[in-house]
N, CA, C and O atoms as a GROMACS GRO file, in nm:
protein
  504
    1UNK      N    1  -1.857   4.520  -0.408
    1UNK     CA    2  -1.824   4.426  -0.310
    1UNK      C    3  -1.910   4.301  -0.310
    1UNK      O    4  -1.862   4.189  -0.294
    2UNK      N    5  -2.050   4.326  -0.331
    2UNK     CA    6  -2.138   4.210  -0.348
    2UNK      C    7  -2.112   4.124  -0.456
    2UNK      O    8  -2.118   4.001  -0.443
    3UNK      N    9  -2.080   4.186  -0.574
    3UNK     CA   10  -2.046   4.108  -0.691
    3UNK      C   11  -1.922   4.014  -0.673
    3UNK      O   12  -1.916   3.903  -0.725
    4UNK      N   13  -1.821   4.069  -0.592
    4UNK     CA   14  -1.699   3.989  -0.558
    4UNK      C   15  -1.730   3.873  -0.476
    4UNK      O   16  -1.677   3.765  -0.500
    5UNK      N   17  -1.823   3.890  -0.370
    5UNK     CA   18  -1.865   3.794  -0.277
    5UNK      C   19  -1.938   3.681  -0.366
    5UNK      O   20  -1.909   3.562  -0.353
    6UNK      N   21  -2.036   3.728  -0.461
    6UNK     CA   22  -2.104   3.628  -0.533
    6UNK      C   23  -2.009   3.546  -0.622
    6UNK      O   24  -2.028   3.425  -0.639
    7UNK      N   25  -1.908   3.612  -0.677
    7UNK     CA   26  -1.805   3.545  -0.751
    7UNK      C   27  -1.733   3.440  -0.673
    7UNK      O   28  -1.716   3.327  -0.720
    8UNK      N   29  -1.689   3.476  -0.554
    8UNK     CA   30  -1.615   3.371  -0.461
    8UNK      C   31  -1.707   3.257  -0.438
    8UNK      O   32  -1.658   3.145  -0.432
    9UNK      N   33  -1.844   3.275  -0.423
    9UNK     CA   34  -1.937   3.167  -0.394
    9UNK      C   35  -1.944   3.073  -0.516
    9UNK      O   36  -1.945   2.951  -0.499
   10UNK      N   37  -1.948   3.126  -0.631
   10UNK     CA   38  -1.957   3.043  -0.745
   10UNK      C   39  -1.821   2.982  -0.765
   10UNK      O   40  -1.815   2.867  -0.809
   11UNK      N   41  -1.715   3.047  -0.738
   11UNK     CA   42  -1.585   2.983  -0.742
   11UNK      C   43  -1.568   2.863  -0.648
   11UNK      O   44  -1.509   2.762  -0.687
   12UNK      N   45  -1.616   2.873  -0.533
   12UNK     CA   46  -1.611   2.777  -0.436
   12UNK      C   47  -1.695   2.657  -0.483
   12UNK      O   48  -1.649   2.542  -0.481
   13UNK      N   49  -1.814   2.685  -0.522
   13UNK     CA   50  -1.901   2.579  -0.564
   13UNK      C   51  -1.838   2.512  -0.682
   13UNK      O   52  -1.842   2.389  -0.679
   14UNK      N   53  -1.787   2.562  -0.775
   14UNK     CA   54  -1.712   2.512  -0.888
   14UNK      C   55  -1.606   2.408  -0.850
   14UNK      O   56  -1.600   2.292  -0.891
   15UNK      N   57  -1.520   2.472  -0.761
   15UNK     CA   58  -1.394   2.384  -0.712
   15UNK      C   59  -1.449   2.270  -0.628
   15UNK      O   60  -1.398   2.159  -0.641
   16UNK      N   61  -1.541   2.289  -0.550
   16UNK     CA   62  -1.593   2.185  -0.458
   16UNK      C   63  -1.660   2.074  -0.549
   16UNK      O   64  -1.633   1.955  -0.527
   17UNK      N   65  -1.733   2.105  -0.636
   17UNK     CA   66  -1.805   2.014  -0.734
   17UNK      C   67  -1.696   1.931  -0.814
   17UNK      O   68  -1.704   1.808  -0.826
   18UNK      N   69  -1.595   2.006  -0.866
   18UNK     CA   70  -1.490   1.944  -0.946
   18UNK      C   71  -1.417   1.831  -0.858
   18UNK      O   72  -1.402   1.715  -0.897
   19UNK      N   73  -1.377   1.878  -0.743
   19UNK     CA   74  -1.295   1.774  -0.649
   19UNK      C   75  -1.377   1.654  -0.611
   19UNK      O   76  -1.335   1.539  -0.614
   20UNK      N   77  -1.507   1.693  -0.573
   20UNK     CA   78  -1.599   1.579  -0.533
   20UNK      C   79  -1.619   1.479  -0.637
   20UNK      O   80  -1.632   1.360  -0.606
   21UNK      N   81  -1.623   1.517  -0.757
   21UNK     CA   82  -1.643   1.434  -0.876
   21UNK      C   83  -1.523   1.352  -0.888
   21UNK      O   84  -1.532   1.229  -0.893
   22UNK      N   85  -1.404   1.416  -0.894
   22UNK     CA   86  -1.282   1.335  -0.904
   22UNK      C   87  -1.255   1.233  -0.789
   22UNK      O   88  -1.196   1.127  -0.810
   23UNK      N   89  -1.296   1.265  -0.677
   23UNK     CA   90  -1.273   1.179  -0.554
   23UNK      C   91  -1.377   1.053  -0.574
   23UNK      O   92  -1.340   0.935  -0.566
   24UNK      N   93  -1.505   1.092  -0.599
   24UNK     CA   94  -1.611   0.982  -0.608
   24UNK      C   95  -1.592   0.901  -0.733
   24UNK      O   96  -1.623   0.782  -0.724
   25UNK      N   97  -1.549   0.943  -0.844
   25UNK     CA   98  -1.563   0.877  -0.960
   25UNK      C   99  -1.413   0.810  -1.007
   25UNK      O  100  -1.402   0.742  -1.109
   26UNK      N  101  -1.318   0.838  -0.928
   26UNK     CA  102  -1.186   0.790  -0.964
   26UNK      C  103  -1.184   0.639  -0.937
   26UNK      O  104  -1.235   0.589  -0.836
   27UNK      N  105  -1.127   0.572  -1.029
   27UNK     CA  106  -1.106   0.419  -1.001
   27UNK      C  107  -0.987   0.402  -0.904
   27UNK      O  108  -0.886   0.472  -0.912
   28UNK      N  109  -1.005   0.303  -0.809
   28UNK     CA  110  -0.925   0.277  -0.701
   28UNK      C  111  -0.834   0.167  -0.733
   28UNK      O  112  -0.811   0.081  -0.648
   29UNK      N  113  -0.777   0.164  -0.860
   29UNK     CA  114  -0.691   0.050  -0.886
   29UNK      C  115  -0.556   0.093  -0.960
   29UNK      O  116  -0.542   0.203  -1.013
   30UNK      N  117  -0.470   0.003  -0.958
   30UNK     CA  118  -0.342   0.020  -1.029
   30UNK      C  119  -0.362  -0.033  -1.172
   30UNK      O  120  -0.340  -0.153  -1.187
   31UNK      N  121  -0.399   0.033  -1.272
   31UNK     CA  122  -0.431  -0.015  -1.397
   31UNK      C  123  -0.292  -0.043  -1.481
   31UNK      O  124  -0.193   0.029  -1.468
   32UNK      N  125  -0.297  -0.145  -1.560
   32UNK     CA  126  -0.179  -0.184  -1.645
   32UNK      C  127  -0.241  -0.201  -1.780
   32UNK      O  128  -0.350  -0.256  -1.791
   33UNK      N  129  -0.173  -0.154  -1.890
   33UNK     CA  130  -0.218  -0.177  -2.019
   33UNK      C  131  -0.156  -0.300  -2.087
   33UNK      O  132  -0.066  -0.361  -2.029
   34UNK      N  133  -0.198  -0.337  -2.201
   34UNK     CA  134  -0.153  -0.455  -2.271
   34UNK      C  135   0.007  -0.464  -2.279
   34UNK      O  136   0.074  -0.560  -2.241
   35UNK      N  137   0.057  -0.342  -2.338
   35UNK     CA  138   0.195  -0.346  -2.368
   35UNK      C  139   0.276  -0.366  -2.239
   35UNK      O  140   0.373  -0.441  -2.242
   36UNK      N  141   0.242  -0.306  -2.132
   36UNK     CA  142   0.310  -0.310  -2.001
   36UNK      C  143   0.293  -0.459  -1.949
   36UNK      O  144   0.385  -0.522  -1.898
   37UNK      N  145   0.175  -0.504  -1.964
   37UNK     CA  146   0.168  -0.651  -1.925
   37UNK      C  147   0.254  -0.751  -1.997
   37UNK      O  148   0.310  -0.842  -1.936
   38UNK      N  149   0.265  -0.732  -2.129
   38UNK     CA  150   0.358  -0.818  -2.206
   38UNK      C  151   0.490  -0.801  -2.156
   38UNK      O  152   0.558  -0.902  -2.138
   39UNK      N  153   0.543  -0.674  -2.127
   39UNK     CA  154   0.674  -0.649  -2.084
   39UNK      C  155   0.701  -0.715  -1.944
   39UNK      O  156   0.802  -0.780  -1.916
   40UNK      N  157   0.591  -0.687  -1.860
   40UNK     CA  158   0.612  -0.747  -1.713
   40UNK      C  159   0.614  -0.901  -1.731
   40UNK      O  160   0.689  -0.966  -1.658
   41UNK      N  161   0.541  -0.961  -1.817
   41UNK     CA  162   0.539  -1.107  -1.826
   41UNK      C  163   0.684  -1.165  -1.867
   41UNK      O  164   0.726  -1.274  -1.827
   42UNK      N  165   0.754  -1.080  -1.950
   42UNK     CA  166   0.884  -1.112  -1.999
   42UNK      C  167   0.988  -1.099  -1.895
   42UNK      O  168   1.082  -1.178  -1.889
   43UNK      N  169   0.971  -0.995  -1.807
   43UNK     CA  170   1.071  -0.958  -1.707
   43UNK      C  171   1.067  -1.036  -1.586
   43UNK      O  172   1.172  -1.056  -1.524
   44UNK      N  173   0.955  -1.082  -1.544
   44UNK     CA  174   0.938  -1.142  -1.405
   44UNK      C  175   0.829  -1.247  -1.397
   44UNK      O  176   0.745  -1.255  -1.486
   45UNK      N  177   0.828  -1.327  -1.293
   45UNK     CA  178   0.728  -1.424  -1.268
   45UNK      C  179   0.617  -1.351  -1.210
   45UNK      O  180   0.629  -1.284  -1.107
   46UNK      N  181   0.496  -1.364  -1.280
   46UNK     CA  182   0.376  -1.302  -1.234
   46UNK      C  183   0.263  -1.402  -1.219
   46UNK      O  184   0.267  -1.511  -1.277
   47UNK      N  185   0.164  -1.365  -1.143
   47UNK     CA  186   0.044  -1.438  -1.139
   47UNK      C  187  -0.071  -1.370  -1.217
   47UNK      O  188  -0.095  -1.252  -1.192
   48UNK      N  189  -0.142  -1.435  -1.308
   48UNK     CA  190  -0.248  -1.385  -1.372
   48UNK      C  191  -0.374  -1.447  -1.321
   48UNK      O  192  -0.388  -1.569  -1.324
   49UNK      N  193  -0.465  -1.370  -1.275
   49UNK     CA  194  -0.594  -1.411  -1.215
   49UNK      C  195  -0.709  -1.366  -1.320
   49UNK      O  196  -0.741  -1.249  -1.338
   50UNK      N  197  -0.764  -1.472  -1.382
   50UNK     CA  198  -0.869  -1.448  -1.465
   50UNK      C  199  -1.012  -1.467  -1.382
   50UNK      O  200  -1.046  -1.579  -1.343
   51UNK      N  201  -1.080  -1.367  -1.361
   51UNK     CA  202  -1.205  -1.369  -1.281
   51UNK      C  203  -1.334  -1.397  -1.352
   51UNK      O  204  -1.440  -1.390  -1.289
   52UNK      N  205  -1.332  -1.430  -1.482
   52UNK     CA  206  -1.449  -1.456  -1.569
   52UNK      C  207  -1.507  -1.595  -1.525
   52UNK      O  208  -1.456  -1.665  -1.438
   53UNK      N  209  -1.606  -1.622  -1.587
   53UNK     CA  210  -1.676  -1.755  -1.568
   53UNK      C  211  -1.584  -1.870  -1.644
   53UNK      O  212  -1.500  -1.842  -1.730
   54UNK      N  213  -1.609  -1.989  -1.604
   54UNK     CA  214  -1.534  -2.095  -1.664
   54UNK      C  215  -1.560  -2.101  -1.809
   54UNK      O  216  -1.469  -2.122  -1.889
   55UNK      N  217  -1.690  -2.081  -1.847
   55UNK     CA  218  -1.714  -2.089  -2.001
   55UNK      C  219  -1.627  -1.973  -2.075
   55UNK      O  220  -1.557  -2.000  -2.172
   56UNK      N  221  -1.637  -1.859  -2.027
   56UNK     CA  222  -1.549  -1.741  -2.073
   56UNK      C  223  -1.396  -1.785  -2.090
   56UNK      O  224  -1.332  -1.766  -2.194
   57UNK      N  225  -1.348  -1.843  -1.980
   57UNK     CA  226  -1.213  -1.886  -1.978
   57UNK      C  227  -1.185  -1.986  -2.081
   57UNK      O  228  -1.084  -1.975  -2.151
   58UNK      N  229  -1.267  -2.084  -2.096
   58UNK     CA  230  -1.250  -2.191  -2.199
   58UNK      C  231  -1.247  -2.146  -2.341
   58UNK      O  232  -1.182  -2.205  -2.427
   59UNK      N  233  -1.325  -2.029  -2.364
   59UNK     CA  234  -1.333  -1.970  -2.491
   59UNK      C  235  -1.213  -1.895  -2.528
   59UNK      O  236  -1.200  -1.852  -2.642
   60UNK      N  237  -1.112  -1.873  -2.427
   60UNK     CA  238  -0.982  -1.805  -2.453
   60UNK      C  239  -0.958  -1.738  -2.333
   60UNK      O  240  -1.045  -1.691  -2.260
   61UNK      N  241  -0.809  -1.736  -2.312
   61UNK     CA  242  -0.746  -1.678  -2.191
   61UNK      C  243  -0.612  -1.648  -2.206
   61UNK      O  244  -0.546  -1.711  -2.290
   62UNK      N  245  -0.560  -1.562  -2.138
   62UNK     CA  246  -0.416  -1.519  -2.140
   62UNK      C  247  -0.335  -1.642  -2.092
   62UNK      O  248  -0.369  -1.704  -1.992
   63UNK      N  249  -0.229  -1.676  -2.165
   63UNK     CA  250  -0.146  -1.799  -2.142
   63UNK      C  251  -0.102  -1.793  -1.985
   63UNK      O  252  -0.055  -1.690  -1.936
   64UNK      N  253  -0.118  -1.901  -1.916
   64UNK     CA  254  -0.067  -1.901  -1.775
   64UNK      C  255  -0.167  -1.856  -1.660
   64UNK      O  256  -0.146  -1.870  -1.540
   65UNK      N  257  -0.279  -1.799  -1.719
   65UNK     CA  258  -0.384  -1.747  -1.612
   65UNK      C  259  -0.443  -1.858  -1.536
   65UNK      O  260  -0.466  -1.966  -1.589
   66UNK      N  261  -0.466  -1.832  -1.415
   66UNK     CA  262  -0.561  -1.915  -1.326
   66UNK      C  263  -0.690  -1.862  -1.332
   66UNK      O  264  -0.703  -1.740  -1.331
   67UNK      N  265  -0.800  -1.947  -1.340
   67UNK     CA  266  -0.929  -1.895  -1.359
   67UNK      C  267  -0.999  -1.934  -1.227
   67UNK      O  268  -1.011  -2.050  -1.191
   68UNK      N  269  -1.048  -1.820  -1.152
   68UNK     CA  270  -1.138  -1.838  -1.043
   68UNK      C  271  -1.249  -1.737  -1.064
   68UNK      O  272  -1.227  -1.616  -1.055
   69UNK      N  273  -1.367  -1.786  -1.093
   69UNK     CA  274  -1.488  -1.710  -1.120
   69UNK      C  275  -1.521  -1.608  -0.997
   69UNK      O  276  -1.534  -1.647  -0.880
   70UNK      N  277  -1.532  -1.486  -1.036
   70UNK     CA  278  -1.550  -1.382  -0.927
   70UNK      C  279  -1.678  -1.410  -0.852
   70UNK      O  280  -1.686  -1.395  -0.730
   71UNK      N  281  -1.784  -1.454  -0.933
   71UNK     CA  282  -1.915  -1.478  -0.872
   71UNK      C  283  -1.932  -1.612  -0.799
   71UNK      O  284  -2.040  -1.645  -0.750
   72UNK      N  285  -1.822  -1.688  -0.794
   72UNK     CA  286  -1.824  -1.809  -0.717
   72UNK      C  287  -1.833  -1.777  -0.566
   72UNK      O  288  -1.755  -1.697  -0.513
   73UNK      N  289  -1.926  -1.840  -0.501
   73UNK     CA  290  -1.938  -1.809  -0.352
   73UNK      C  291  -1.805  -1.841  -0.275
   73UNK      O  292  -1.782  -1.782  -0.170
   74UNK      N  293  -1.724  -1.925  -0.322
   74UNK     CA  294  -1.595  -1.950  -0.254
   74UNK      C  295  -1.474  -1.886  -0.318
   74UNK      O  296  -1.361  -1.934  -0.304
   75UNK      N  297  -1.502  -1.763  -0.398
   75UNK     CA  298  -1.406  -1.703  -0.458
   75UNK      C  299  -1.285  -1.656  -0.374
   75UNK      O  300  -1.171  -1.666  -0.418
   76UNK      N  301  -1.312  -1.602  -0.251
   76UNK     CA  302  -1.208  -1.537  -0.161
   76UNK      C  303  -1.130  -1.660  -0.121
   76UNK      O  304  -1.008  -1.653  -0.128
   77UNK      N  305  -1.187  -1.771  -0.079
   77UNK     CA  306  -1.118  -1.892  -0.017
   77UNK      C  307  -1.030  -1.935  -0.129
   77UNK      O  308  -0.909  -1.948  -0.107
   78UNK      N  309  -1.081  -1.958  -0.251
   78UNK     CA  310  -1.006  -2.017  -0.358
   78UNK      C  311  -0.878  -1.925  -0.389
   78UNK      O  312  -0.768  -1.976  -0.407
   79UNK      N  313  -0.897  -1.796  -0.394
   79UNK     CA  314  -0.785  -1.714  -0.432
   79UNK      C  315  -0.681  -1.715  -0.319
   79UNK      O  316  -0.562  -1.720  -0.352
   80UNK      N  317  -0.714  -1.710  -0.194
   80UNK     CA  318  -0.624  -1.730  -0.084
   80UNK      C  319  -0.551  -1.848  -0.078
   80UNK      O  320  -0.435  -1.843  -0.036
   81UNK      N  321  -0.607  -1.971  -0.118
   81UNK     CA  322  -0.538  -2.081  -0.113
   81UNK      C  323  -0.464  -2.118  -0.238
   81UNK      O  324  -0.385  -2.213  -0.238
   82UNK      N  325  -0.490  -2.039  -0.359
   82UNK     CA  326  -0.417  -2.069  -0.476
   82UNK      C  327  -0.313  -1.969  -0.496
   82UNK      O  328  -0.205  -2.015  -0.532
   83UNK      N  329  -0.322  -1.842  -0.480
   83UNK     CA  330  -0.227  -1.735  -0.512
   83UNK      C  331  -0.131  -1.703  -0.395
   83UNK      O  332  -0.166  -1.717  -0.278
   84UNK      N  333  -0.008  -1.660  -0.433
   84UNK     CA  334   0.078  -1.605  -0.341
   84UNK      C  335   0.076  -1.455  -0.323
   84UNK      O  336   0.104  -1.384  -0.419
   85UNK      N  337   0.044  -1.404  -0.211
   85UNK     CA  338   0.033  -1.261  -0.187
   85UNK      C  339   0.144  -1.177  -0.216
   85UNK      O  340   0.131  -1.057  -0.243
   86UNK      N  341   0.269  -1.244  -0.211
   86UNK     CA  342   0.396  -1.179  -0.236
   86UNK      C  343   0.432  -1.161  -0.378
   86UNK      O  344   0.522  -1.082  -0.408
   87UNK      N  345   0.366  -1.231  -0.470
   87UNK     CA  346   0.402  -1.234  -0.606
   87UNK      C  347   0.334  -1.111  -0.674
   87UNK      O  348   0.230  -1.066  -0.624
   88UNK      N  349   0.384  -1.061  -0.776
   88UNK     CA  350   0.313  -0.960  -0.855
   88UNK      C  351   0.187  -1.034  -0.917
   88UNK      O  352   0.196  -1.144  -0.970
   89UNK      N  353   0.069  -0.964  -0.906
   89UNK     CA  354  -0.057  -1.036  -0.952
   89UNK      C  355  -0.128  -0.939  -1.045
   89UNK      O  356  -0.140  -0.820  -1.018
   90UNK      N  357  -0.172  -0.993  -1.150
   90UNK     CA  358  -0.252  -0.906  -1.254
   90UNK      C  359  -0.389  -0.976  -1.257
   90UNK      O  360  -0.401  -1.096  -1.283
   91UNK      N  361  -0.490  -0.897  -1.230
   91UNK     CA  362  -0.626  -0.936  -1.232
   91UNK      C  363  -0.693  -0.902  -1.368
   91UNK      O  364  -0.669  -0.791  -1.415
   92UNK      N  365  -0.770  -0.980  -1.432
   92UNK     CA  366  -0.848  -0.941  -1.545
   92UNK      C  367  -0.985  -1.016  -1.553
   92UNK      O  368  -1.004  -1.122  -1.493
   93UNK      N  369  -1.076  -0.956  -1.627
   93UNK     CA  370  -1.203  -1.021  -1.661
   93UNK      C  371  -1.230  -0.992  -1.808
   93UNK      O  372  -1.136  -0.980  -1.888
   94UNK      N  373  -1.342  -0.981  -1.840
   94UNK     CA  374  -1.391  -0.946  -1.988
   94UNK      C  375  -1.355  -0.813  -2.034
   94UNK      O  376  -1.286  -0.788  -2.132
   95UNK      N  377  -1.412  -0.724  -1.948
   95UNK     CA  378  -1.400  -0.579  -1.993
   95UNK      C  379  -1.348  -0.492  -1.869
   95UNK      O  380  -1.313  -0.378  -1.899
   96UNK      N  381  -1.337  -0.523  -1.753
   96UNK     CA  382  -1.281  -0.444  -1.649
   96UNK      C  383  -1.377  -0.432  -1.519
   96UNK      O  384  -1.330  -0.389  -1.414
   97UNK      N  385  -1.506  -0.470  -1.528
   97UNK     CA  386  -1.591  -0.457  -1.408
   97UNK      C  387  -1.556  -0.552  -1.292
   97UNK      O  388  -1.520  -0.511  -1.181
   98UNK      N  389  -1.568  -0.680  -1.326
   98UNK     CA  390  -1.536  -0.780  -1.212
   98UNK      C  391  -1.394  -0.766  -1.171
   98UNK      O  392  -1.369  -0.776  -1.050
   99UNK      N  393  -1.296  -0.744  -1.256
   99UNK     CA  394  -1.158  -0.738  -1.215
   99UNK      C  395  -1.130  -0.611  -1.117
   99UNK      O  396  -1.040  -0.611  -1.034
  100UNK      N  397  -1.207  -0.516  -1.135
  100UNK     CA  398  -1.195  -0.391  -1.038
  100UNK      C  399  -1.246  -0.442  -0.905
  100UNK      O  400  -1.177  -0.419  -0.805
  101UNK      N  401  -1.357  -0.506  -0.895
  101UNK     CA  402  -1.407  -0.548  -0.762
  101UNK      C  403  -1.310  -0.645  -0.702
  101UNK      O  404  -1.278  -0.637  -0.583
  102UNK      N  405  -1.260  -0.742  -0.788
  102UNK     CA  406  -1.163  -0.854  -0.740
  102UNK      C  407  -1.034  -0.780  -0.686
  102UNK      O  408  -0.983  -0.815  -0.579
  103UNK      N  409  -0.979  -0.670  -0.768
  103UNK     CA  410  -0.863  -0.598  -0.715
  103UNK      C  411  -0.896  -0.539  -0.594
  103UNK      O  412  -0.807  -0.545  -0.509
  104UNK      N  413  -1.002  -0.483  -0.563
  104UNK     CA  414  -1.027  -0.420  -0.437
  104UNK      C  415  -1.026  -0.531  -0.319
  104UNK      O  416  -0.973  -0.512  -0.210
  105UNK      N  417  -1.085  -0.636  -0.353
  105UNK     CA  418  -1.085  -0.734  -0.242
  105UNK      C  419  -0.953  -0.803  -0.218
  105UNK      O  420  -0.924  -0.838  -0.104
  106UNK      N  421  -0.868  -0.825  -0.321
  106UNK     CA  422  -0.730  -0.877  -0.301
  106UNK      C  423  -0.657  -0.779  -0.231
  106UNK      O  424  -0.578  -0.815  -0.143
  107UNK      N  425  -0.673  -0.646  -0.261
  107UNK     CA  426  -0.595  -0.545  -0.196
  107UNK      C  427  -0.622  -0.543  -0.045
  107UNK      O  428  -0.531  -0.521   0.034
  108UNK      N  429  -0.741  -0.566  -0.008
  108UNK     CA  430  -0.784  -0.576   0.132
  108UNK      C  431  -0.721  -0.696   0.199
  108UNK      O  432  -0.688  -0.690   0.318
  109UNK      N  433  -0.702  -0.812   0.124
  109UNK     CA  434  -0.650  -0.928   0.185
  109UNK      C  435  -0.506  -0.926   0.182
  109UNK      O  436  -0.446  -1.028   0.217
  110UNK      N  437  -0.440  -0.820   0.144
  110UNK     CA  438  -0.293  -0.819   0.165
  110UNK      C  439  -0.198  -0.843   0.037
  110UNK      O  440  -0.076  -0.855   0.053
  111UNK      N  441  -0.254  -0.849  -0.080
  111UNK     CA  442  -0.187  -0.869  -0.202
  111UNK      C  443  -0.112  -0.736  -0.224
  111UNK      O  444  -0.179  -0.634  -0.239
  112UNK      N  445   0.026  -0.732  -0.228
  112UNK     CA  446   0.094  -0.608  -0.222
  112UNK      C  447   0.121  -0.554  -0.362
  112UNK      O  448   0.110  -0.433  -0.384
  113UNK      N  449   0.155  -0.642  -0.456
  113UNK     CA  450   0.192  -0.581  -0.596
  113UNK      C  451   0.086  -0.638  -0.682
  113UNK      O  452   0.091  -0.752  -0.727
  114UNK      N  453  -0.013  -0.551  -0.705
  114UNK     CA  454  -0.135  -0.587  -0.764
  114UNK      C  455  -0.176  -0.489  -0.875
  114UNK      O  456  -0.171  -0.367  -0.859
  115UNK      N  457  -0.222  -0.553  -1.001
  115UNK     CA  458  -0.266  -0.460  -1.113
  115UNK      C  459  -0.395  -0.510  -1.166
  115UNK      O  460  -0.432  -0.627  -1.153
  116UNK      N  461  -0.463  -0.417  -1.226
  116UNK     CA  462  -0.591  -0.456  -1.293
  116UNK      C  463  -0.571  -0.434  -1.450
  116UNK      O  464  -0.541  -0.322  -1.491
  117UNK      N  465  -0.586  -0.529  -1.528
  117UNK     CA  466  -0.563  -0.512  -1.667
  117UNK      C  467  -0.672  -0.424  -1.746
  117UNK      O  468  -0.788  -0.464  -1.762
  118UNK      N  469  -0.631  -0.316  -1.789
  118UNK     CA  470  -0.717  -0.216  -1.855
  118UNK      C  471  -0.796  -0.273  -1.970
  118UNK      O  472  -0.737  -0.321  -2.067
  119UNK      N  473  -0.931  -0.271  -1.964
  119UNK     CA  474  -1.008  -0.308  -2.070
  119UNK      C  475  -1.022  -0.470  -2.075
  119UNK      O  476  -1.086  -0.524  -2.165
  120UNK      N  477  -0.964  -0.537  -1.981
  120UNK     CA  478  -0.977  -0.681  -1.968
  120UNK      C  479  -0.926  -0.763  -2.089
  120UNK      O  480  -0.838  -0.725  -2.166
  121UNK      N  481  -0.987  -0.872  -2.094
  121UNK     CA  482  -0.947  -0.972  -2.209
  121UNK      C  483  -0.980  -0.929  -2.352
  121UNK      O  484  -0.912  -0.952  -2.452
  122UNK      N  485  -1.103  -0.857  -2.344
  122UNK     CA  486  -1.135  -0.804  -2.486
  122UNK      C  487  -1.038  -0.708  -2.544
  122UNK      O  488  -1.005  -0.719  -2.662
  123UNK      N  489  -0.991  -0.615  -2.468
  123UNK     CA  490  -0.893  -0.522  -2.518
  123UNK      C  491  -0.748  -0.601  -2.526
  123UNK      O  492  -0.663  -0.559  -2.604
  124UNK      N  493  -0.728  -0.695  -2.458
  124UNK     CA  494  -0.598  -0.766  -2.467
  124UNK      C  495  -0.590  -0.834  -2.608
  124UNK      O  496  -0.487  -0.837  -2.676
  125UNK      N  497  -0.698  -0.884  -2.642
  125UNK     CA  498  -0.700  -0.976  -2.774
  125UNK      C  499  -0.725  -0.881  -2.901
  125UNK      O  500  -0.715  -0.933  -3.012
  126UNK      N  501  -0.755  -0.760  -2.892
  126UNK     CA  502  -0.769  -0.680  -2.997
  126UNK      C  503  -0.660  -0.580  -3.033
  126UNK      O  504  -0.674  -0.506  -3.130
   0.00000   0.00000   0.00000
């Protein structure tokens, strides 16, 4: 009986640890890959938001993208005055870090159809 109780405790700890890891470490974004992005661009009018720096943007960007640097102190104001919350919006940066933060902010601000480009511009160009 004691062995069974010990087994149940280990089982509980394992399940709890597994679930905690999945909840804490899960990305909270709707990710889109390169292929799906190209298909989406062909099918409908979308907004592309490039949140990299101006220099990064000038070195190359996805055609039609609007550049608003995520680290700009006026980022939120610029986004809200430039983009339409009702249109499908795809956010990207160099590799995914800044775009994930921008995604979360835009989501809180009421953007309804929102995607984060998986791997950012680096993966898109490779």
